[in-house]
C-alpha positions in Angstrom: 49.1 161.5 113.2 45.5 160.9 113.7 43.9 159.9 110.5 40.4 161.1 111.6 41.6 164.6 112.3 43.6 164.6 109.1 40.4 163.9 107.1 38.5 166.6 109.0 41.2 169.1 108.3 41.2 168.1 104.7 37.5 168.4 104.1 37.1 171.3 106.6 34.5 169.6 108.8 34.1 169.3 112.5 35.3 165.9 113.7 33.0 163.7 115.8 34.1 161.7 118.8 34.3 158.0 118.0 32.4 155.4 120.1 32.3 151.7 120.5 29.9 149.8 118.2 27.2 147.9 120.1 24.9 145.0 119.1 21.5 146.2 118.0 19.0 146.4 120.8 15.9 144.2 120.8 12.9 146.4 120.6 10.7 146.4 123.6 7.7 145.2 121.6 9.6 142.3 120.4 10.8 141.4 123.9 7.2 141.6 125.2 6.0 139.4 122.3 8.7 136.8 123.1 7.7 136.8 126.8 4.1 136.3 125.8 5.0 133.4 123.6 6.9 131.5 126.3 3.8 129.9 128.0 2.6 128.9 124.6 5.8 127.1 123.8 5.6 125.2 127.1 2.0 124.3 126.4 2.9 123.2 122.9 5.7 121.0 124.3 3.1 119.4 126.7 0.7 118.9 123.8 3.5 117.2 121.8 4.3 114.9 124.8 0.7 114.1 125.3 0.2 113.3 121.6 3.2 111.0 121.7 1.9 109.2 124.8 -1.6 108.9 123.2 0.0 107.5 120.0 2.0 104.9 122.0 -1.2 104.0 123.9 -3.1 103.6 120.7 -0.4 101.4 119.3 -0.4 99.2 122.4 -4.2 98.9 122.2 -3.8 97.8 118.6 -1.3 95.2 119.7 -3.6 94.0 122.4 -6.4 93.6 119.9 -4.2 91.7 117.6 -3.2 89.4 120.4 -6.9 88.9 121.4 -7.7 88.0 117.8 -4.8 85.5 117.7 -6.0 83.9 121.0 -9.5 83.7 119.6 -8.2 82.1 116.5 -6.2 79.6 118.5 -9.2 78.8 120.7 -11.3 78.1 117.7 -8.6 75.9 116.3 -8.5 74.0 119.6 -12.3 73.6 119.6 -12.0 72.2 116.1 -9.3 69.7 117.1 -11.3 68.7 120.2 -14.4 68.1 118.0 -12.3 66.1 115.6 -11.0 64.0 118.5 -14.5 63.5 119.9 -15.8 62.5 116.5 -13.0 60.0 116.2 -13.7 58.8 119.7 -17.4 58.6 119.0 -16.6 56.5 115.9 -14.5 54.2 118.0 -17.1 54.0 120.7 -19.6 53.1 118.1 -17.3 50.4 116.8 -16.9 49.0 120.3 -20.6 49.0 120.9 -21.3 47.2 117.7 -18.7 44.6 118.6 -20.5 44.1 122.0 -23.9 43.8 120.3 -22.4 41.3 117.8 -21.1 39.3 120.8 -24.6 38.9 122.1 -25.9 38.0 118.7 -23.3 35.3 118.2 -23.9 33.8 121.6 -27.7 34.4 121.6 -28.4 30.7 122.0 -25.1 29.7 123.6 -22.1 28.1 121.9 -22.6 25.1 119.7 -19.3 23.9 118.0 -19.8 23.3 114.3 -23.0 25.2 114.1 -23.8 27.5 111.1 -23.1 30.6 113.2 -19.7 29.7 114.4 -18.4 31.8 117.3 -14.8 30.8 116.9 -13.9 33.2 114.0 -15.6 36.0 115.9 -13.7 35.3 119.1 -10.4 35.1 117.2 -11.1 38.4 115.5 -12.2 40.6 118.3 -10.5 39.1 121.4 -6.9 39.3 122.2 -5.0 36.0 122.5 -4.1 36.8 126.1 -7.5 38.2 127.0 -8.1 38.3 130.8 -11.2 36.5 132.0 -11.3 36.1 135.8 -7.9 34.9 136.9 -7.0 33.5 133.5 -5.3 35.0 130.4 -6.6 33.0 127.5 -9.4 33.7 125.1 -10.1 29.9 124.8 -11.6 30.1 128.3 -14.6 32.1 126.9 -15.4 29.3 124.5 -15.0 26.7 127.2 -17.4 28.7 129.5 -20.0 29.2 126.8 -19.9 25.5 126.0 -20.5 24.7 129.7 -23.2 27.3 130.1 -25.0 26.1 127.0 -24.9 22.6 128.4 -26.0 23.6 131.9 -28.7 26.1 131.0 -31.1 24.3 128.7 -32.8 26.4 126.0 -30.5 29.3 126.8 -31.6 32.6 125.2 -29.6 35.7 125.7 -30.7 39.2 124.7 -28.8 42.5 124.8 -30.6 45.2 126.8 -28.4 48.3 127.2 -24.8 49.4 127.5 -22.6 52.2 128.8 -19.3 53.3 127.3 -16.5 55.0 129.2 -13.4 56.1 127.2 -10.1 56.5 129.0 -6.4 56.7 128.3 -5.4 53.6 126.2 -8.6 51.7 127.0 -12.4 51.9 126.6 -14.7 50.1 128.9 -18.1 49.0 127.7 -20.5 47.8 130.4 -23.5 45.9 128.9 -26.6 44.4 130.5 -28.3 41.4 129.0 -31.2 39.1 130.0 -30.9 35.4 129.9 -33.6 32.8 130.1 -33.2 29.0 130.5 -34.8 25.9 132.0 -33.4 23.9 134.9 -32.6 20.4 133.9 -30.5 17.4 134.9 -27.6 19.0 133.1 -27.9 22.1 135.3 -27.5 20.0 138.4 -24.6 17.9 136.9 -22.6 21.0 135.9 -23.3 23.5 138.6 -24.9 21.6 141.6 -23.5 18.0 141.4 -23.8 17.5 145.2 -27.4 18.6 145.3 -28.5 15.7 143.1 -27.4 13.2 145.8 -28.1 15.1 149.0 -31.1 17.2 148.4 -33.7 15.5 146.2 -36.5 17.8 147.4 -34.6 20.8 146.2 -33.8 19.0 142.9 -37.4 18.5 142.2 -38.1 22.2 142.5 -35.3 23.1 140.1 -36.1 20.5 137.4 -38.4 22.0 134.7 -38.4 25.5 136.3 -37.9 28.5 133.9 -35.4 31.0 135.1 -35.3 34.6 133.8 -32.6 36.9 135.0 -30.3 39.7 134.0 -26.5 39.8 134.0 -23.8 42.4 133.6 -20.9 42.0 131.2 -17.8 44.2 131.2 -15.6 44.5 128.0 -12.3 46.4 128.1 -11.0 47.3 124.6 -7.4 48.3 123.9 -7.3 51.7 122.1 -4.4 50.7 119.9 -5.4 47.2 118.8 -9.2 47.8 119.2 -9.5 44.3 120.6 -11.0 43.0 123.8 -8.2 42.6 126.3 -10.3 41.9 129.4 -13.8 40.4 129.9 -15.7 39.7 133.1 -19.4 39.0 133.8 -21.6 39.0 136.8 -24.6 36.6 137.1 -26.6 36.7 140.4 -27.5 33.0 140.8 -28.6 33.7 144.4 -31.3 36.1 143.2 -32.4 33.6 140.6 -32.9 30.7 143.0 -34.1 32.6 146.1 -37.7 33.1 144.9 -37.9 29.4 143.9 -36.6 27.9 147.1 -37.8 30.6 149.4 -36.3 28.8 152.4 -32.8 30.4 153.2 -31.6 27.1 154.6 -32.4 25.3 151.3 -30.7 28.1 149.4 -27.6 27.9 151.6 -27.5 24.1 151.2 -27.8 24.3 147.4 -24.9 26.7 147.0 -22.7 25.2 149.6 -21.0 22.9 147.1 -21.9 24.7 143.9 -19.3 24.8 141.2 -19.4 28.5 140.7 -16.3 30.6 141.1 -16.2 34.2 142.3 -15.9 35.2 138.7 -19.0 33.3 137.7 -17.0 30.6 136.0 -18.8 27.2 136.3 -17.8 23.6 136.1 -14.2 22.5 136.2 -12.9 26.0 135.9 -9.2 25.1 135.8 -8.5 25.3 132.1 -5.4 25.2 129.9 -5.1 28.9 130.5 -2.5 31.2 132.0 -3.6 31.7 135.6 -1.6 33.8 138.0 0.1 31.7 140.6 -1.4 28.4 139.2 0.2 25.9 136.9 -1.1 26.1 133.3 -2.4 22.5 133.3 -3.7 22.5 136.9 -6.9 20.5 137.3 -10.0 21.2 139.3 -8.8 18.8 142.0 -6.5 21.5 143.5 -8.4 24.6 142.7 -11.9 23.3 143.4 -10.8 21.8 146.7 -9.3 25.0 147.9 -12.4 27.0 146.8 -14.7 24.5 148.4 -12.8 24.6 151.7 -13.1 28.3 151.8 -16.9 28.1 151.3 -17.3 25.3 153.8 -15.3 27.2 156.4 -17.5 30.3 155.8 -20.7 28.4 156.1 -19.6 26.6 159.2 -18.9 29.9 160.9 -22.2 31.4 159.9 -24.8 28.8 160.7 -28.5 29.5 159.9 -30.6 30.8 162.7 -34.0 29.4 163.4 -36.7 31.4 165.2 -39.8 29.3 165.7 -41.1 28.3 162.4 -39.0 30.9 160.5 -35.5 30.0 159.5 -33.1 32.8 158.7 -29.7 32.4 156.9 -26.9 34.9 157.0 -27.3 37.5 154.2 -23.6 37.4 153.6 -23.8 33.9 152.1 -23.5 35.5 148.7 -19.9 36.1 149.3 -19.0 32.7 148.0 -21.3 32.9 145.0 -20.5 34.2 141.6 -20.9 37.9 142.2 -17.8 39.0 140.3 -16.6 42.4 141.3 -20.0 43.8 142.4 
C-alpha cells in the first residue's frame, strides 16, 4: 500500500506527484559575476608571479652588493698588506743603502791595517764569508785588493756620489757610483804597470806626479735572508783615465799591454788564497797572470796600430783586455 496515498486519504487532501530532488541552481547573476571575476583571478596570479620574481631579483641584487662589499674589503686589505710589504722593503733598502755608504766611508782613504778606523770588523760584519768578487769566493780578497789599491794609488780619496736600489726575489742589488782621486807615483807603476818602468821611460815621466780624477761603478748584491753582501764587483775605466794624459793611442796601447789588471779590475798578483772556480786555492800569479798576459798579447798582435801620416790610430777595441768588469 502506498503510504503517500494513505496519508492523503487520511487527511482528505489531494495527493501531489512526487519528483526527484535536484541540486540548487546557481543564479544567473552569480554565474555572470563568476565569469567576470575569471580574468581578474588570472591577472592576480600573474601579479603574484611577477611579485615573486621581483622579490627574487631584489634578493639577488642584495647578494651581489654584499659580494661587492666583500671584494672591496679584501682589496683594501690587500692594499694594506702591499703597503706593509713595501714599507718593510723600503726599510731594508734603506739599511742596504746605509751599508753601502758606510763602505765608502770606511774605505774613503783606502785600507790601512792597524789604523784607527779599522775596516776588518766592518768587512766581517756586512760581507758573507764566501762573498763572490770576480772569479773568487772569499771576502779576504776585498781587503787584499784595497791594500794593493791603497799602495798603488797614492793619496787615494774615494767619495760616494749616488746609488740605485733594485729589489728582487731573495736578493737586492745596490749599484753605487763613487769618484776616486789619486796621484801617479812609483808605486803605481810597480803594482799596475811594472813593464812600463823598464820599457817606456817617456810614458813613465808623464804618469809620475799626475793627478787622476775618475769615477767608478760598484755593484753590491745583498741576500734578503742574511742581509749580508754575497757578491761584490766594481768597474774602473783606467783607459779613460790615462787616455787624456798620453793622448797617443800607441802609447796607451803599449802601457796597458802588460798591465796587471784583470777583467774584474783586480790588480797586482790577483791569485789569492781564495776559492776560484777551476783554479787551485793556492795558485800563484805565475799561472794565472801568464795565461792572461798571453791572451792580451795575442789580441794586441792581431790588432796592430794603424799609422796614417803623422796621425797614429789604435784599435778602439783595445779596452777588451782592460778592467772593464761587466760593462
